[in-house]
ChimeraX commands (.cxc) that place a marker at each C-alpha (Angstrom):
marker #1 position 0.00,0.00,0.00 radius 0.5
marker #1 position 1.38,3.43,-0.95 radius 0.5
marker #1 position 0.67,6.41,1.29 radius 0.5
marker #1 position 2.11,9.92,1.09 radius 0.5
marker #1 position 3.44,11.17,4.43 radius 0.5
marker #1 position 4.57,14.79,4.70 radius 0.5
marker #1 position 4.95,14.95,0.93 radius 0.5
marker #1 position 6.98,11.72,0.58 radius 0.5
marker #1 position 5.59,8.54,-0.91 radius 0.5
marker #1 position 6.00,5.58,1.46 radius 0.5
marker #1 position 5.19,1.92,0.90 radius 0.5
marker #1 position 3.64,-0.20,3.65 radius 0.5
marker #1 position 3.17,-3.94,3.73 radius 0.5
marker #1 position 0.53,-3.36,6.39 radius 0.5
marker #1 position -0.91,-0.06,7.56 radius 0.5
marker #1 position -4.28,-0.83,9.01 radius 0.5
marker #1 position -4.95,2.47,10.75 radius 0.5
marker #1 position -3.62,5.96,11.37 radius 0.5
marker #1 position -2.30,5.03,14.82 radius 0.5
marker #1 position -0.01,2.40,13.25 radius 0.5
marker #1 position 1.37,4.89,10.72 radius 0.5
marker #1 position 1.97,7.57,13.35 radius 0.5
marker #1 position 3.75,5.06,15.56 radius 0.5
marker #1 position 6.22,4.38,12.75 radius 0.5
marker #1 position 6.79,7.99,11.69 radius 0.5
marker #1 position 6.36,10.24,14.73 radius 0.5
marker #1 position 9.92,9.66,15.95 radius 0.5
marker #1 position 8.64,8.97,19.45 radius 0.5
marker #1 position 7.04,12.41,19.77 radius 0.5
marker #1 position 3.90,12.38,21.88 radius 0.5
marker #1 position 2.47,15.73,20.76 radius 0.5
marker #1 position 1.50,15.09,17.15 radius 0.5
marker #1 position -1.22,16.60,14.99 radius 0.5
marker #1 position -2.42,14.40,12.14 radius 0.5
marker #1 position -4.21,15.37,8.95 radius 0.5
marker #1 position -5.52,12.76,6.50 radius 0.5
marker #1 position -6.54,13.89,3.02 radius 0.5
marker #1 position -6.93,17.49,4.21 radius 0.5
marker #1 position -8.93,16.72,7.37 radius 0.5
marker #1 position -7.50,16.94,10.90 radius 0.5
marker #1 position -8.03,13.67,12.77 radius 0.5
marker #1 position -8.16,13.93,16.57 radius 0.5
marker #1 position -6.14,11.48,18.64 radius 0.5
marker #1 position -9.18,9.50,19.95 radius 0.5
marker #1 position -10.05,8.62,16.32 radius 0.5
marker #1 position -6.58,7.49,15.18 radius 0.5
marker #1 position -7.21,3.79,15.80 radius 0.5
marker #1 position -10.57,3.87,13.97 radius 0.5
marker #1 position -9.18,5.79,10.96 radius 0.5
marker #1 position -8.46,3.15,8.31 radius 0.5
marker #1 position -5.66,3.76,5.82 radius 0.5
marker #1 position -6.28,3.32,2.10 radius 0.5
marker #1 position -4.08,3.21,-0.97 radius 0.5
marker #1 position -3.20,6.75,-2.04 radius 0.5
marker #1 position -4.01,8.50,1.25 radius 0.5
marker #1 position -2.08,11.70,2.00 radius 0.5
marker #1 position -1.06,12.24,5.62 radius 0.5
marker #1 position 0.55,15.29,7.18 radius 0.5
marker #1 position 2.13,14.88,10.61 radius 0.5
marker #1 position 3.16,17.90,12.67 radius 0.5
marker #1 position 5.18,17.50,15.87 radius 0.5
marker #1 position 4.47,20.17,18.47 radius 0.5
marker #1 position 7.53,21.41,20.32 radius 0.5
marker #1 position 7.42,23.75,23.30 radius 0.5
marker #1 position 10.15,26.10,24.31 radius 0.5
marker #1 position 10.99,29.64,24.93 radius 0.5
marker link #1:1,2 radius 0.2
marker link #1:2,3 radius 0.2
marker link #1:3,4 radius 0.2
marker link #1:4,5 radius 0.2
marker link #1:5,6 radius 0.2
marker link #1:6,7 radius 0.2
marker link #1:7,8 radius 0.2
marker link #1:8,9 radius 0.2
marker link #1:9,10 radius 0.2
marker link #1:10,11 radius 0.2
marker link #1:11,12 radius 0.2
marker link #1:12,13 radius 0.2
marker link #1:13,14 radius 0.2
marker link #1:14,15 radius 0.2
marker link #1:15,16 radius 0.2
marker link #1:16,17 radius 0.2
marker link #1:17,18 radius 0.2
marker link #1:18,19 radius 0.2
marker link #1:19,20 radius 0.2
marker link #1:20,21 radius 0.2
marker link #1:21,22 radius 0.2
marker link #1:22,23 radius 0.2
marker link #1:23,24 radius 0.2
marker link #1:24,25 radius 0.2
marker link #1:25,26 radius 0.2
marker link #1:26,27 radius 0.2
marker link #1:27,28 radius 0.2
marker link #1:28,29 radius 0.2
marker link #1:29,30 radius 0.2
marker link #1:30,31 radius 0.2
marker link #1:31,32 radius 0.2
marker link #1:32,33 radius 0.2
marker link #1:33,34 radius 0.2
marker link #1:34,35 radius 0.2
marker link #1:35,36 radius 0.2
marker link #1:36,37 radius 0.2
marker link #1:37,38 radius 0.2
marker link #1:38,39 radius 0.2
marker link #1:39,40 radius 0.2
marker link #1:40,41 radius 0.2
marker link #1:41,42 radius 0.2
marker link #1:42,43 radius 0.2
marker link #1:43,44 radius 0.2
marker link #1:44,45 radius 0.2
marker link #1:45,46 radius 0.2
marker link #1:46,47 radius 0.2
marker link #1:47,48 radius 0.2
marker link #1:48,49 radius 0.2
marker link #1:49,50 radius 0.2
marker link #1:50,51 radius 0.2
marker link #1:51,52 radius 0.2
marker link #1:52,53 radius 0.2
marker link #1:53,54 radius 0.2
marker link #1:54,55 radius 0.2
marker link #1:55,56 radius 0.2
marker link #1:56,57 radius 0.2
marker link #1:57,58 radius 0.2
marker link #1:58,59 radius 0.2
marker link #1:59,60 radius 0.2
marker link #1:60,61 radius 0.2
marker link #1:61,62 radius 0.2
marker link #1:62,63 radius 0.2
marker link #1:63,64 radius 0.2
marker link #1:64,65 radius 0.2
marker link #1:65,66 radius 0.2
view
């Protein structure tokens, strides 16, 4: 299955839901905003959000500081 993540095409042998994809690409960050095909998906819905061939995902890591 091919999915675009942050503008880069990635191939997955298995990517059943958004939570799985974020786990592989968040770099261990816990404060992540996810957008799938132009729609923001809230964290409680990640596990129920199925991935499909051709989906486009944007992941943004929030970083605090001063």
